[in-house]
C-alpha positions as CSV (number, residue, x, y, z in Angstrom):
1,M,-22.9,-6.0,5.4
2,S,-21.8,-3.1,3.8
3,R,-20.4,-3.1,0.2
4,N,-17.0,-1.9,1.5
5,T,-16.9,-4.8,4.0
6,K,-17.8,-7.3,0.9
7,I,-15.2,-5.8,-1.2
8,N,-12.5,-6.3,1.7
9,V,-13.7,-10.0,2.4
10,L,-13.7,-10.7,-1.3
11,L,-10.4,-9.2,-1.6
12,L,-9.1,-11.4,1.0
13,I,-10.3,-14.7,-0.3
14,V,-8.3,-13.8,-3.7
15,V,-5.5,-12.8,-2.0
16,A,-5.7,-16.2,0.2
17,A,-6.4,-17.9,-3.0
18,L,-3.3,-16.6,-4.7
19,A,-1.1,-17.9,-1.9
20,V,-2.5,-21.0,-1.1
21,L,-3.4,-22.5,-4.7
22,P,0.3,-23.0,-6.0
23,L,1.4,-24.7,-3.1
24,A,-2.3,-26.6,-3.1
25,L,-1.9,-27.8,-6.9
26,G,1.7,-28.6,-6.6
27,L,3.0,-26.1,-9.3
28,G,6.9,-26.0,-9.3
29,D,7.4,-29.3,-8.1
30,H,9.4,-30.4,-11.2
31,K,12.0,-27.7,-10.4
32,E,14.9,-28.3,-8.0
33,E,13.9,-24.9,-6.4
34,P,10.0,-24.5,-7.0
35,F,9.4,-20.8,-6.2
36,T,12.5,-19.0,-6.8
37,G,12.0,-15.4,-7.6
38,A,12.2,-14.0,-11.0
39,D,15.8,-13.3,-10.6
40,G,16.6,-16.9,-10.5
41,E,14.4,-17.9,-13.4
42,A,16.1,-15.4,-15.9
43,E,19.2,-16.3,-14.9
44,S,18.4,-20.1,-15.9
45,A,16.4,-19.3,-19.0
46,I,19.6,-16.8,-20.3
47,T,22.3,-19.7,-19.6
48,E,19.5,-22.1,-21.5
49,I,19.3,-19.6,-24.5
50,E,22.9,-18.3,-24.3
51,P,25.4,-20.4,-22.4
52,D,28.3,-18.3,-22.8
53,Y,26.5,-15.3,-21.7
54,E,28.4,-13.0,-19.3
55,P,26.7,-10.4,-17.2
56,W,27.8,-6.8,-17.9
57,F,27.9,-6.1,-14.1
58,S,28.1,-7.9,-10.9
59,P,25.7,-6.8,-7.5
60,L,27.3,-4.7,-4.8
61,Y,26.8,-6.6,-2.3
62,E,26.0,-10.6,-2.4
63,P,24.5,-11.9,0.9
64,P,26.0,-14.8,2.5
65,S,22.8,-17.3,2.2
66,G,19.9,-17.1,0.7
67,E,17.6,-16.7,3.9
68,I,19.8,-13.4,4.7
69,E,18.7,-12.4,1.0
70,S,15.1,-13.1,2.3
71,A,15.4,-11.3,5.2
72,L,17.0,-8.0,3.3
73,F,14.1,-8.5,0.7
74,S,11.7,-8.4,3.4
75,L,13.2,-5.5,5.3
76,Q,13.0,-3.5,2.0
77,A,9.4,-4.3,1.4
78,A,8.6,-3.4,5.1
79,L,10.3,0.0,4.7
80,G,8.2,0.7,1.6
81,A,5.0,-0.4,3.2
82,G,5.9,1.8,6.3
83,V,6.7,5.0,3.7
84,L,3.5,4.6,1.9
85,A,1.5,4.4,5.0
86,Y,3.0,7.5,6.2
87,Y,2.5,9.3,3.4
88,F,-1.1,8.3,3.0
89,G,-1.7,9.0,6.9
90,V,-0.6,12.3,6.4
91,H,-1.9,13.0,3.3
92,R,-5.6,11.9,5.1
93,G,-4.9,13.8,8.1
94,R,-4.1,16.9,6.3
95,R,-7.4,16.3,4.1
96,Q,-9.7,15.8,7.3
97,G,-7.8,18.8,9.2
98,E,-9.2,21.2,6.1
99,Q,-12.5,19.7,6.3
100,R,-12.9,20.7,10.1
101,A,-11.3,24.2,9.4
102,L,-14.1,24.7,7.0
103,E,-16.8,23.0,9.1
104,R,-15.4,25.5,11.9
105,A,-15.3,28.4,9.5
106,R,-18.9,27.9,8.7
107,D,-20.1,27.3,11.9
108,A,-18.6,30.9,13.2
109,E,-20.2,32.3,10.1
110,S,-23.7,31.3,10.8
111,A,-23.6,31.9,14.6
112,A,-22.2,35.3,13.5
113,G,-25.0,35.7,11.2
114,G,-27.5,34.8,13.7
115,A,-26.1,37.4,16.1
116,A,-26.7,39.9,13.3
117,T,-30.0,38.6,12.4
118,A,-31.0,39.1,16.4
119,E,-29.8,42.5,16.6
120,E,-31.8,43.7,13.4
121,S,-35.1,42.5,14.8
122,T,-34.3,44.0,18.1
123,A,-33.7,47.4,16.0
124,E,-36.7,47.0,14.1
125,R,-38.8,46.6,17.6
126,A,-37.5,49.7,18.6
């Protein structure tokens, strides 16, 4: 197994552990909603510290349910991943194209150099 394959397998195991361990260990069982996002956690912490706190502004759009909110968040993550993948794909494609162009230029240069050497040796014989 190559070094890159070993690293990829190790990373997959770590990601799987990060996803499964909180569920397997029962982390968050003492809470009403065990795995809420950071926004919900921050809101509850602020209301514990300062019960009279009023937010400075309200959201532009409040989804009607948590499922829709989760779906919109997933869509946002998928779009962001798509944009990043496109960028890195274009960048890699350009780099590979430049390398191929350099290789072709070297091949053409060496072929032209070989032809010139053959002409010189023919001229020397005559």
